[in-house]
PAVO-28109 format. One line per field, with one value per residue (C-alpha): residue number from 1; residue in three letters; chain; z, y, x. Coordinates in steps of 0.001 Angstrom, whole numbers, plus 524288, in hexadecimal, padded with zeros to 5 digits. Example, Ala and Ser with C-alpha at 12.3 -4.5 7.8 and 13.67 -1.06 7.14 Angstrom:
kedren: 1	2
timar: ALA	SER
keza: A	A
zz: 81E78	81BE4
yy: 7EE6C	7FBDC
xx: 8300C	83566
This chain:
kedren: 1	2	3	4	5	6	7	8	9	10	11	12	13	14	15	16	17	18	19	20	21	22	23	24	25	26	27	28	29	30	31	32	33	34	35	36	37	38	39	40	41	42	43	44	45	46	47	48	49	50	51	52	53	54	55	56	57	58	59	60	61	62	63	64	65	66	67	68	69	70	71	72	73	74	75	76	77	78	79
timar: MET	ILE	PRO	PHE	ARG	ASN	SER	LEU	PRO	TYR	ASP	ILE	VAL	MET	LYS	ASP	VAL	TYR	VAL	PRO	GLU	CYS	PRO	PHE	CYS	GLY	GLN	THR	HIS	VAL	LEU	LEU	PRO	ILE	LYS	PRO	ASP	GLU	VAL	ARG	ASP	LEU	ARG	GLY	SER	VAL	ARG	LYS	ARG	ALA	VAL	VAL	PHE	PRO	CYS	CYS	HIS	THR	ARG	LEU	GLN	LEU	VAL	ASP	ALA	ASP	GLY	ASP	TYR	LEU	LEU	ALA	ASP	ARG	PRO	LEU	ASN	ARG	LYS
keza: A	A	A	A	A	A	A	A	A	A	A	A	A	A	A	A	A	A	A	A	A	A	A	A	A	A	A	A	A	A	A	A	A	A	A	A	A	A	A	A	A	A	A	A	A	A	A	A	A	A	A	A	A	A	A	A	A	A	A	A	A	A	A	A	A	A	A	A	A	A	A	A	A	A	A	A	A	A	A
zz: 37D54	37847	36B73	3711B	363E1	36460	3720D	37410	3822C	3890B	3955A	39A66	3A08A	3A7CA	39E06	39144	38AC7	3847B	37D0A	37C60	36E9D	36373	35CE2	34FC6	34D9D	35B42	36151	37110	37BAE	372AD	37995	37444	3722E	37C9F	38AC4	39503	39672	38749	389EE	395F3	38CDE	3851D	38EC4	38C48	382D3	374ED	3719D	36860	36971	35E6F	360B9	3591F	35BE7	35BA0	35844	34950	348D3	349D6	34C85	35636	359F2	3694E	36E0B	37C5A	384C5	391EF	39CE5	3956C	38610	37BA2	37363	364B4	35AA7	351DF	35433	356A2	350A1	35946	35629
yy: C1559	C1F14	C18F8	C17ED	C1ADE	C2870	C2A09	C3025	C30EE	C3FA3	C445A	C50FF	C5686	C62C6	C6B70	C63B3	C5803	C4D6B	C41F2	C382B	C3570	C3CB8	C3256	C3755	C3A27	C32B3	C3DF5	C3C7E	C453E	C4DD9	C5A34	C5E09	C6915	C691D	C6B82	C63A5	C6AA9	C6816	C583A	C59BF	C5FF4	C548D	C4A9B	C4831	C52F4	C550B	C5E31	C59ED	C5FF1	C5E16	C5E19	C5CAF	C57AA	C621E	C5564	C5204	C5B7A	C51ED	C569D	C4ED4	C4F41	C4C8D	C4957	C4456	C41BA	C3B1B	C3A10	C31FB	C32F3	C3DE4	C3754	C3C24	C3B2A	C31BC	C270A	C2898	C237D	C1CA1	C1E22
xx: 0511D	05BA2	06343	071F4	0769D	06F4C	076F2	083DE	0886E	08E72	0938C	09372	09F94	09E62	09519	09765	092BB	09CE8	09BDA	0A3AB	0A667	0A0B6	0970F	09B15	0AA22	0ADDD	0B3D3	0B59A	0B0AB	0A8B5	0A2BA	095B5	090B2	084AC	0815B	07EC6	07294	06E62	070F1	06883	05F58	05D8A	05AA7	04BC3	0499C	04477	04E40	05A4B	066F1	070F0	07F7F	08AF6	096AC	0A2E4	0AD0B	0A530	09B9C	091C1	083C6	07AEC	06D77	06BAF	05D6C	05E73	0683E	069B9	073D6	07E60	079A9	0747C	06BD8	06D2E	061C7	06AEE	072DA	0821E	08DE1	095AF	0A2F1
C-alpha cells in the first residue's frame, strides 16, 4: 500500500507536469522540471528521479508514479 503522506497529486497539461500546490512553501500551480515521459518511466520502475521545486528550491526524490500521484521517498509537509 502506498503511504498517502508520501504522495503528491499532479496534472499533465500539454507537455508539462504541474502540481496544484508545493508541499514545502505553499506556492500554487507549480511547474515541475520533468516531462510526462519521465513520469511514465517512474511507473513500476526501480529508477528514481530527483526533482527540484522551482518555487523554493527544495529537492525531492520521486520513486514511483501512477495516473494521479507522484510518490516520494519521504513524507511531504502539508501546508
